[in-house]
C-alpha positions in Angstrom: 12.2 25.8 11.8 12.5 22.6 9.9 15.8 21.3 8.2 15.8 21.0 4.7 15.8 17.1 5.4 12.9 17.6 7.4 11.0 19.4 4.4 12.1 17.1 1.9 10.7 14.2 3.9 7.3 16.0 4.2 6.9 17.0 0.6 7.7 13.7 -0.2 5.3 12.2 2.0 2.5 14.5 0.9 3.4 13.5 -2.6 3.3 9.9 -2.0 -0.3 10.3 -0.4 -1.6 12.4 -3.6 0.1 9.3 -5.6 -2.0 6.1 -3.5 -5.2 8.3 -4.0 -4.3 8.8 -7.7 -3.3 5.0 -7.7 -6.8 4.0 -5.8 -8.7 5.5 -9.0 -6.4 3.3 -11.8 -9.0 0.5 -11.7 -9.6 -2.6 -13.6 -13.4 -3.7 -12.0 -13.6 -7.4 -11.6 -16.4 -9.2 -9.7 -16.0 -8.5 -5.7 -12.4 -7.2 -5.5 -10.9 -4.7 -8.1 -7.7 -4.7 -9.3 -6.2 -1.3 -8.5 -2.7 0.3 -8.2 -3.1 1.0 -4.1 -0.9 -1.7 -3.4 2.1 -0.2 -6.0 1.4 3.2 -4.3 1.6 1.7 -0.7 4.7 0.0 -1.7 6.5 3.2 -3.1 5.5 4.7 0.5 6.8 1.6 2.4 10.2 1.8 0.6 10.9 5.5 0.4 9.9 6.9 3.8 10.9 6.5 7.4 8.5 3.8 9.2 6.8 7.1 11.1 6.1 8.7 8.0 4.9 5.6 6.7 2.8 4.9 9.2 1.0 8.3 9.4 0.4 8.5 5.2 -1.1 5.3 5.5 -3.6 6.4 8.4 -4.0 9.7 6.6 -5.4 7.8 3.4 -7.7 5.9 5.7 -9.0 9.1 7.6 -9.4 10.9 4.6 -11.6 7.7 3.2 -13.5 7.5 6.4 -14.5 10.8 6.9 -16.3 10.3 3.5 -13.8 11.9 0.9 -13.7 10.2 -2.3 -10.0 8.8 -1.8 -10.6 5.1 -2.3 -11.1 2.9 -5.5 -13.9 4.0 -7.8 -13.8 7.5 -6.3 -15.7 6.2 -3.1 -15.2 7.2 0.9 -17.3 7.1 3.8 -18.3 4.5 6.7 -19.6 1.9 4.3 -16.2 1.3 2.4 -14.6 0.4 5.9 -17.0 -2.8 6.3 -17.1 -3.7 2.8 -15.9 -7.1 1.5 -12.8 -5.4 0.3 -11.9 -3.1 3.6 -9.6 -5.7 4.8 -7.6 -4.7 1.8 -7.5 -1.4 3.3 -6.8 -2.1 7.2 -3.9 -4.3 5.5 -2.3 -1.3 3.8 -1.0 -0.4 7.2 0.5 -3.7 8.0 1.7 -3.8 4.3 3.7 -0.5 4.9 4.8 -1.2 8.3 6.4 -4.9 7.4 8.0 -3.5 4.8 9.4 -0.6 6.1 10.4 -2.0 9.1 12.3 -5.2 6.9 14.2 -2.1 5.0 15.3 -0.3 8.1 16.9 -3.4 9.5 18.1 -4.8 6.0 18.8 -2.0 3.9 17.5 -1.1 0.7 19.2 -2.8 -2.2 17.0 -4.0 -4.6 16.8 -7.6 -3.3 15.8 -6.1 -0.2 13.0 -3.8 -1.6 11.6 -7.0 -3.4 11.4 -9.3 -0.4 9.9 -6.8 1.8 7.4 -5.4 -0.7 6.8 -9.4 -1.7 5.8 -10.0 2.4 3.7 -6.8 2.7 1.9 -7.4 -0.5 1.1 -11.2 0.6 0.2 -10.2 4.1 -2.1 -7.6 2.3 -3.7 -10.2 0.0 -4.3 -12.9 2.6 -5.8 -10.0 5.1 -8.0 -9.0 2.5 -8.7 -12.4 1.5 -9.8 -13.5 4.8 -11.8 -10.5 5.8 -14.4 -11.7 3.0 -15.0 -15.1 4.8 -17.2 -13.4 7.6 -18.5 -10.4 5.4 -19.1 -12.5 2.6 -20.0 -16.1 4.6 -17.3 -17.7 2.3 -15.1 -20.5 3.2 -11.6 -19.9 3.4 -10.7 -21.6 0.0 -13.1 -19.7 -1.8 -12.1 -16.4 -0.3 -8.5 -17.1 -1.5 -9.6 -18.5 -4.8 -11.7 -14.9 -5.1 -9.3 -12.7 -3.3 -5.7 -14.1 -3.4 -5.3 -16.4 -6.6 -5.7 -13.9 -9.2 -4.1 -11.1 -7.5 -0.8 -13.0 -7.3 0.7 -11.9 -11.0 -0.6 -8.9 -10.7 1.3 -8.1 -7.1 4.5 -9.3 -8.4 4.5 -7.0 -11.2 3.4 -4.3 -9.1 6.3 -5.2 -6.7 9.0 -5.2 -9.8 7.6 -1.9 -10.9 8.2 -0.8 -7.2 11.8 -1.9 -6.6 12.6 -0.4 -10.1 11.1 3.2 -9.2 12.4 3.2 -5.7 15.8 2.1 -6.5 16.1 5.2 -9.1 14.5 7.3 -6.5 16.9 6.8 -4.1 20.1 7.2 -6.3 18.7 10.5 -7.2 17.6 11.9 -4.0 20.7 14.2 -2.3 19.3 12.9 0.9 18.6 9.3 2.6 14.9 10.0 2.7 14.5 6.5 5.0 16.7 7.3 7.7 
């Protein structure tokens, strides 16, 4: 039988996976790389769940998309998305989530720690996603950073700030230490 805490964590993991799928559809189309709320959801997942659950939720999202379910931005899915110019961002969600989650595991979950962890994760996401475009689109590193990193710095910081506010409030109202 599952404990009350385990049921709570599994429920939260399912809700956060659903939130990630929904946030993936909130998109502002831009040339090559759309602006989405995916990384906002990844930040919440990393900030609210234990590391193993974080990994499982993000991998589940990628598997759902890989088998063709329309969970990625613009209701897309399938193998073609996983080799597209923006696939590096999808793969780096795992790195974002794990880096942020592990940072929080060892440093604590104060707002300043939430901010630092998510800035590190979001920064890695932008760098890896941009570098993926170098071989896929035959771009220079500078051109890839100008396309896939620079325009997204301010939106990333806004999303991180929202993650900090929401995660801090959710941690205060829950009965359980959800990230333990």
